C-alpha positions in Angstrom: -16.1 -27.1 100.3 -14.0 -29.9 100.1 -10.4 -29.4 97.9 -10.6 -31.0 94.9 -7.2 -30.4 93.8 -5.4 -33.6 92.7 -2.8 -32.8 95.2 -5.8 -33.8 97.8 -5.5 -37.0 96.6 -2.3 -37.8 97.4 -2.0 -40.8 99.6 -4.7 -42.9 97.9 -4.5 -45.7 95.3 -4.4 -44.7 92.0 -7.4 -45.5 90.4 -8.5 -44.7 86.8 -12.0 -44.0 86.0 -13.6 -45.0 83.2 -17.2 -43.8 81.7 -18.5 -45.7 78.8 -21.3 -44.8 76.7 -23.0 -45.8 73.5 -24.4 -44.0 70.5 -26.6 -44.8 67.6 -28.8 -47.9 67.5 -28.2 -51.6 67.7 -30.9 -52.0 63.9 -28.3 -53.7 61.8 -30.8 -53.0 58.5 -30.6 -50.5 55.9 -33.2 -48.8 58.5 -31.1 -48.2 61.4 -28.5 -45.5 62.0 -25.5 -46.0 59.3 -22.8 -46.4 62.6 -22.7 -46.9 66.0 -20.3 -45.9 68.6 -18.6 -47.0 71.7 -16.8 -43.7 73.9 -14.8 -43.9 76.7 -14.2 -41.2 78.9 -11.0 -42.2 81.5 -10.0 -39.8 84.3 -7.9 -39.9 87.3 -9.6 -36.5 88.6 -13.8 -37.5 88.2 -14.5 -34.8 90.9 -12.4 -32.4 89.3 -14.7 -32.6 86.1 -17.7 -33.3 87.6 -17.3 -29.9 89.8 -16.7 -28.2 86.4 -20.2 -29.3 84.8 -22.1 -28.9 88.2 -20.5 -25.2 88.4 -22.1 -25.1 84.5 -25.3 -26.2 85.3 -25.8 -23.7 87.9 -24.6 -21.1 85.8 -27.6 -21.6 83.3 -30.2 -22.2 86.2 -28.8 -18.4 87.5 -29.5 -17.4 83.6 -32.9 -18.7 83.3 -32.5 -22.1 81.1 -33.6 -25.4 82.9 -31.2 -27.9 82.7 -31.7 -30.8 84.9 -29.2 -32.8 83.5 -27.0 -32.6 80.1 -27.9 -34.7 77.4 -26.2 -34.0 73.6 -29.1 -35.1 71.6 -31.6 -33.1 73.3 -29.4 -30.5 73.6 -28.9 -29.8 70.1 -31.9 -29.9 69.2 -33.5 -27.6 71.4 -30.9 -25.7 73.5 -27.6 -25.1 71.0 -26.2 -22.5 73.0 -26.2 -25.4 76.3 -24.5 -27.8 73.7 -21.8 -25.0 72.8 -21.2 -23.9 76.3 -21.1 -27.3 77.2 -18.5 -28.5 75.1 -16.3 -25.5 75.4 -16.1 -26.3 79.6 -14.9 -30.3 78.4 -12.4 -28.5 76.2 -10.8 -26.9 79.1 -10.6 -30.0 81.2 -7.7 -31.2 82.6 -6.8 -34.9 83.0 -9.6 -36.0 80.7 -9.0 -38.4 77.7 -11.5 -39.8 75.3 -11.4 -42.7 73.4 -14.0 -44.3 70.7 -15.1 -47.5 68.4 -16.5 -46.4 65.6 -18.6 -49.4 63.7 -19.6 -48.9 60.3 -22.6 -51.2 60.9 -23.3 -52.4 57.3 -19.7 -53.9 57.1 -20.1 -56.3 60.3 -20.4 -59.8 59.5 -23.8 -60.5 60.6 -22.1 -64.0 62.7 -20.9 -60.7 65.2 -24.5 -60.9 66.2 -27.1 -62.9 64.6 -27.8 -66.8 65.2 -29.3 -67.9 61.7 -31.1 -71.1 62.2 -32.7 -73.2 59.4 -35.7 -75.7 59.7 -37.6 -77.7 57.7 -41.2 -76.2 56.8 -43.4 -78.4 54.5 -41.2 -78.7 51.3 -38.9 -75.7 52.0 -36.9 -74.5 54.4 -37.8 -71.8 57.1 -34.6 -69.5 57.9 -34.9 -67.9 61.9 -32.6 -65.0 63.1 -31.8 -64.6 66.5 -29.9 -61.7 68.5 -26.4 -63.3 69.4 -24.3 -60.1 70.7 -22.1 -61.4 72.3 -19.8 -61.9 69.6 -20.4 -58.4 68.7 -19.2 -56.7 72.0 -16.5 -59.0 72.7 -14.5 -57.8 70.3 -15.4 -53.9 70.4 -15.2 -53.8 74.6 -11.8 -55.1 74.2 -10.7 -52.9 71.3 -12.1 -49.9 73.4 -9.7 -51.2 76.2 -6.9 -52.0 74.5 -6.6 -48.2 73.4 -7.0 -47.0 77.0 -4.8 -48.9 78.7 -1.5 -49.1 76.3 -1.5 -45.5 77.9 -2.4 -46.3 81.3 -1.1 -49.7 82.1 1.8 -48.7 84.5 0.3 -46.2 86.4 -2.7 -47.6 87.9 -3.8 -49.3 90.8 -7.4 -49.6 90.6 -9.8 -49.1 87.9 -13.6 -48.3 88.0 -15.9 -48.7 84.9 -19.4 -46.8 85.1 -22.1 -46.9 82.3 -25.2 -45.8 81.7 -27.9 -47.9 82.1 -29.0 -47.1 77.7 -28.2 -50.6 77.7 -30.6 -53.3 77.7 -30.2 -55.8 80.8 -29.0 -58.4 78.1 -26.5 -55.8 76.6 -25.5 -55.1 80.1 -24.5 -58.4 81.0 -22.5 -59.2 77.8 -20.5 -56.0 78.5 -19.9 -56.9 82.0 -18.5 -60.2 80.9 -16.0 -58.6 78.3 -14.9 -56.1 80.6 -14.4 -58.1 83.5 -12.4 -61.4 81.5 -10.3 -58.6 79.7 -9.5 -57.1 83.0 -8.9 -60.6 84.7 -7.0 -61.5 81.7 -4.4 -58.8 80.9 -4.0 -57.3 84.8 -4.9 -60.1 87.1 -3.8 -59.0 90.3 -5.2 -55.2 89.6 -8.3 -54.9 91.5 -11.8 -53.3 89.7 -15.1 -52.5 89.2 -17.9 -52.0 87.2 -21.5 -50.5 87.4 -24.2 -49.5 85.6 -25.9 -45.9 86.6 -27.8 -44.1 85.2 -26.3 -41.3 83.0 -28.2 -38.4 84.9 -26.4 -39.5 88.0 -23.0 -38.7 87.3 -22.0 -35.5 85.3 -19.1 -37.6 84.2 -21.4 -40.0 82.5 -22.9 -36.8 81.0 -19.4 -35.6 79.7 -19.1 -39.1 78.2 -22.7 -39.2 76.5 -21.5 -35.7 74.5 -18.3 -37.3 73.4 -19.9 -40.1 71.9 -22.7 -37.8 70.7 -19.8 -35.4 68.7 -18.0 -38.7 67.4 -21.2 -40.1 66.2 -22.5 -37.4 64.5 -18.7 -36.5 62.8 -19.0 -40.0 61.2 -23.1 -40.3 60.7 -23.3 -37.4 59.0 -23.1 -36.9 55.4 -23.0 -33.5 56.1 -21.8 -31.9 59.1 -23.5 -28.5 60.1 -21.5 -25.8 61.4 -22.5 -26.0 65.3 -21.8 -29.8 65.1 -18.5 -29.5 63.4 -17.5 -26.8 66.2 -18.5 -29.4 69.0 -16.4 -32.2 66.7 -13.4 -29.7 66.9 -13.1 -29.2 70.6 -13.7 -32.3 71.5 -10.9 -33.3 69.1 -8.1 -32.3 71.4 -9.1 -34.5 74.0 -9.9 -37.5 71.9 -6.7 -40.1 72.2 -8.4 -42.5 69.5 -10.7 -42.5 67.2 -10.4 -46.7 65.7 -13.0 -47.1 62.7 -13.1 -50.6 63.3 -14.2 -52.3 60.2 -13.9 -49.5 57.6 -11.2 -50.9 55.1 -11.9 -53.4 53.1 -14.3 -56.6 53.8 -17.4 -57.0 52.6 -20.5 -54.5 52.6 -23.6 -56.6 53.6 -26.3 -54.1 53.0 -26.7 -51.1 51.7 -28.6 -47.7 53.9 -31.3 -46.2 53.1 -30.6 -42.0 52.3 -32.7 -40.7 54.7 -33.1 -36.9 54.7 -31.0 -35.5 57.4 -33.7 -33.8 59.9 -32.4 -31.0 62.2 -32.3 -32.5 65.2 -29.1 -34.6 66.7 -29.4 -38.4 66.9 -30.4 -40.2 69.6 -27.5 -42.1 71.2 
């Protein structure tokens, strides 16, 4: 078995890996989630973290628990023992930082995510709303990267960004453009790669899913349940930033529906 100690990376370029995931839905209406969260897990040692979660998976399989991969909202709904043990494992990892940008959706100016066009119909006007998500992703992606790179900008020789394939094709293109433009603008000599992989394909992406879920639930729930609070508390030492981007001041554009909180975790 290869040596997964960080010392085995000696002599190789100092590569920073970012695993990015979203939580919440993109429905900007009273029926949607109250929050949308973009979370990054950054590490110079992805193989070490991968090995920790792989050991955990086979621990569960050996104890009769069928874990094909880790998915926080499903585990919160059906396998809270798996959820708790996984967060404990994440809390013990070295060389792993978590950053999140938290969006209170009803405070986002609609100009950032939709375009309204008016045209004449009979004696009146008809309005058509068209999604234009590029400005929204530009602001959120740049904010997230600013928090990550203010710690690492002088330590890295290469950046690899892996995003889950939960995004639509259109969202992927917006995000890829914004990440690429930010890196080219701020670090013009820094080589980088951007990939979209299924979350199931990489344990590091599953760690990002777990971290994003915990931050999302911490903001979305009016009252957190005990196991949710415990998961968030386990994550907090790894959480380098949790920036609530539109919370202070500004206009509230609509009111959320008062929904009865069900027992299952929110879907990312």
